[in-house]
C-alpha positions in Angstrom: 129.2 130.4 83.4 126.1 131.3 81.5 126.6 128.3 79.1 126.9 126.0 82.1 123.7 127.3 83.6 121.8 127.0 80.4 123.1 123.5 79.8 122.2 122.5 83.3 118.7 123.9 83.2 118.1 122.3 79.8 119.2 118.9 81.0 117.2 119.2 84.2 114.0 120.2 82.5 114.5 117.6 79.7 114.9 114.8 82.3 111.7 115.8 84.1 109.8 115.9 80.8 111.1 112.5 79.7 110.4 111.0 83.1 106.8 112.2 83.1 106.2 111.2 79.6 107.6 107.7 80.3 105.4 107.3 83.3 102.3 108.3 81.3 103.2 106.1 78.4 103.8 103.1 80.7 100.3 103.4 82.1 98.7 103.7 78.6 98.4 101.3 75.8 99.3 103.8 73.1 100.5 107.3 72.5 97.7 109.7 73.5 97.0 113.4 73.8 98.4 113.4 77.3 101.9 112.6 76.1 101.8 115.5 73.6 100.6 117.9 76.3 103.4 116.8 78.7 106.0 117.5 75.9 104.6 121.0 75.3 104.5 121.8 79.0 108.2 120.7 79.2 109.2 123.2 76.5 107.1 125.9 78.1 108.7 125.3 81.5 112.2 125.3 79.9 111.5 128.7 78.3 110.1 130.0 81.6 113.2 129.0 83.5 115.4 130.7 81.0 113.4 133.9 81.4 113.5 133.7 85.2 117.3 133.3 85.3 117.8 136.1 82.7 115.6 138.5 84.7 117.4 137.6 87.9 120.7 138.5 86.4 119.3 141.8 84.9 117.8 142.8 88.3 121.0 142.0 90.1 123.1 144.0 87.6 120.8 147.0 87.9 120.8 146.9 91.7 124.6 146.9 91.7 124.7 149.8 89.3 122.2 151.8 91.4 124.5 151.4 94.4 127.5 152.5 92.4 129.1 149.1 92.6 130.7 147.3 89.8 129.2 143.9 88.8 131.8 141.3 89.9 133.4 139.3 87.1 135.3 136.1 87.3 139.0 136.5 87.4 141.6 134.2 86.1 142.1 132.8 89.6 138.5 131.6 89.9 138.4 127.9 90.3 135.9 125.5 88.6 134.4 124.7 92.0 133.8 128.4 92.6 132.1 128.7 89.2 129.8 125.8 89.8 128.7 127.0 93.2 128.6 130.7 92.2 131.2 131.6 94.7 133.3 134.8 94.5 137.0 134.8 95.1 138.4 136.7 98.0 139.8 139.4 95.6 136.3 140.2 94.5 134.8 140.8 98.0 135.3 144.6 97.8 133.0 144.7 94.7 130.1 143.1 96.5 130.3 144.9 99.9 127.1 146.6 101.1 127.0 149.9 103.0 125.7 148.0 106.1 128.5 148.0 108.8 128.2 146.7 112.3 131.2 146.9 114.6 133.5 146.7 111.6 131.7 143.7 110.2 130.5 144.3 106.7 127.8 142.5 104.7 128.4 141.1 101.3 125.8 141.1 98.5 126.3 137.5 97.4 123.6 136.3 95.1 121.8 133.0 95.9 123.9 130.1 94.5 122.8 128.7 91.2 122.4 125.2 92.5 120.0 126.4 95.2 117.9 128.2 92.7 117.9 125.1 90.5 116.6 123.0 93.4 114.0 125.6 94.3 112.6 126.2 90.8 112.9 122.5 90.1 110.4 121.6 92.9 108.0 124.1 91.4 108.4 122.6 87.9 107.9 119.1 89.2 104.8 120.1 91.3 103.3 122.0 88.3 103.8 119.1 85.9 102.5 116.6 88.5 99.4 118.6 89.0 98.7 118.9 85.3 99.4 115.2 84.5 97.6 113.6 87.5 94.9 116.1 88.5 94.1 118.3 85.5 94.4 116.1 82.4 94.3 112.8 84.5 96.6 111.0 82.1 98.6 109.6 85.0 97.6 106.9 87.5 97.2 108.1 91.1 98.5 105.9 93.9 95.1 104.7 95.0 94.1 103.6 91.5 97.6 102.1 90.9 97.1 100.1 94.1 93.7 98.8 92.9 95.3 97.9 89.5 98.1 96.0 91.2 95.6 94.1 93.4 93.6 93.1 90.3 96.7 92.0 88.5 97.9 90.1 91.5 94.6 88.2 91.7 94.8 87.3 88.1 98.4 86.2 88.4 97.4 84.1 91.5 94.7 82.3 89.6 97.1 81.5 86.8 99.7 80.3 89.2 97.2 78.1 91.1 96.4 76.4 87.8 100.1 75.4 87.4 101.0 74.8 91.0 99.5 71.6 92.4 100.6 72.5 95.9 98.1 75.3 96.0 95.1 73.1 95.1 92.8 72.6 98.2 89.3 71.7 99.0 88.1 75.3 98.2 89.3 75.4 94.6 89.6 71.7 93.6 87.8 70.6 90.4 87.2 67.3 88.8 90.0 66.4 86.3 89.1 64.9 83.0 92.6 64.8 81.5 93.4 61.1 80.9 97.0 61.4 81.8 96.3 63.0 85.1 93.5 60.5 85.9 96.0 57.7 85.1 98.4 59.3 87.5 95.7 59.2 90.1 95.3 55.4 89.4 99.0 55.0 90.0 98.7 56.7 93.4 95.6 54.7 94.3 97.4 51.4 93.6 100.3 52.5 95.7 98.5 54.1 98.6 94.8 53.0 98.7 94.4 49.6 97.2 95.5 47.8 100.3 92.4 49.0 102.2 89.9 49.7 99.4 90.7 47.0 97.0 92.4 47.1 93.5 89.1 48.0 91.9 87.7 50.1 94.8 85.4 47.2 95.9 86.3 47.7 99.5 88.2 45.7 102.1 89.1 47.2 105.4 87.9 50.5 104.0 84.5 51.1 102.5 83.4 50.4 98.9 84.2 53.3 96.6 82.2 52.1 93.6 78.6 52.5 94.9 76.6 55.7 95.6 76.9 55.5 99.4 79.4 57.7 101.2 80.4 58.1 104.8 81.8 61.6 104.4 80.2 63.0 101.3 80.4 62.0 97.7 81.1 65.3 95.9 84.6 66.2 94.6 85.4 68.5 97.5 84.3 66.0 100.1 86.4 63.2 98.6 89.4 65.6 98.4 89.0 66.6 102.0 88.7 63.0 103.2 91.9 62.0 101.5 93.7 65.1 102.6 92.8 65.2 106.3 91.9 61.5 106.7 89.5 60.0 109.3 91.7 59.0 112.3 88.8 57.5 114.2 88.2 55.1 111.3 91.8 54.3 110.7 92.0 56.5 107.6 95.3 58.3 107.5 95.8 62.0 106.4 97.7 62.0 103.1 98.4 65.7 103.2 101.9 65.0 104.6 102.9 62.7 101.8 100.9 64.0 98.8 100.6 67.5 97.5 97.3 69.2 96.4 97.8 68.2 92.8 98.4 64.6 93.6 95.3 64.4 95.9 93.2 66.0 93.1 94.4 63.4 90.7 93.6 60.6 93.2 90.1 62.0 94.0 89.4 62.4 90.3 90.3 58.7 89.7 88.1 57.6 92.6 85.2 59.5 91.0 85.6 57.4 87.9 84.9 54.2 89.9 81.3 55.2 90.5 78.9 52.6 89.2 81.5 50.0 88.2 80.3 47.6 90.8 83.2 45.0 90.6 82.7 41.4 91.8 83.0 41.0 95.5 82.1 44.5 96.3 81.6 45.3 100.0 78.1 46.2 101.2 77.1 49.9 101.1 78.1 52.2 104.0 77.0 55.7 104.9 74.4 57.8 103.1 73.2 57.7 99.5 74.7 60.6 97.7 72.9 62.4 94.9 74.6 65.2 92.9 73.0 68.6 93.4 71.8 68.6 89.7 69.8 65.4 90.3 66.5 65.1 92.0 66.5 64.3 95.8 66.9 60.6 96.4 66.3 58.3 99.3 69.0 58.9 101.9 68.7 55.7 103.9 71.6 55.3 106.2 73.4 52.1 106.7 76.0 51.8 109.5 79.1 49.7 109.5 
């Protein structure tokens, strides 16, 4: 039975030490002093538990001897289940009877089961190691800090995902594309969706001219993106958000921006306000209505 106790205690303490060390190592980029400290503490706790269980048995044996009782020993009829749970067979009850007698009911001096002690001392060990790792040496990451780290990581992951997922491109994060292949893709979309109203070269037909510097709803990248996405129902401009994803609208808007200043033959007269980029000096904003 002693060997079983010792083996169980060793495995229990070793598992705690390994778990704590793994947690600390996961939150650090390399092996540090905290890992060494946790290992030393695990050994110290293991020795402490051995000492506690040894003293417990010595005290129990001395108390039995002081009462003139014989320390119960396992008999050949003791089952494995009784050994694991520190149970005494019925034949050994006389050896653990106390002098206390109430109406013929006698009390047995049964020690606390080993498994209960293991759980009790185990909570103390876990609490002690937790306090040292997270609050004394601060080699572990507390829940509040871990939450902040996860939020930071999630924000970084989100930005990386947005770069790859066209469906998440909107008027708040859209940027002008300069990649030739994507601009060419925008031309393909323009030819299929927009040329019928704005002309093959953006010169304007039913819709306004897209090659001059005058715009009805803003001439910056975000404004052009929003106009394509949400449309202008009052002017007959359909909303393309139901048939084009964010990435496709970004490609289309980027192609339209390349039409600035081309002034193809037969261009429609300017409409709207003169748009000047923020980096340029203020220009005349004369308004021309349709």
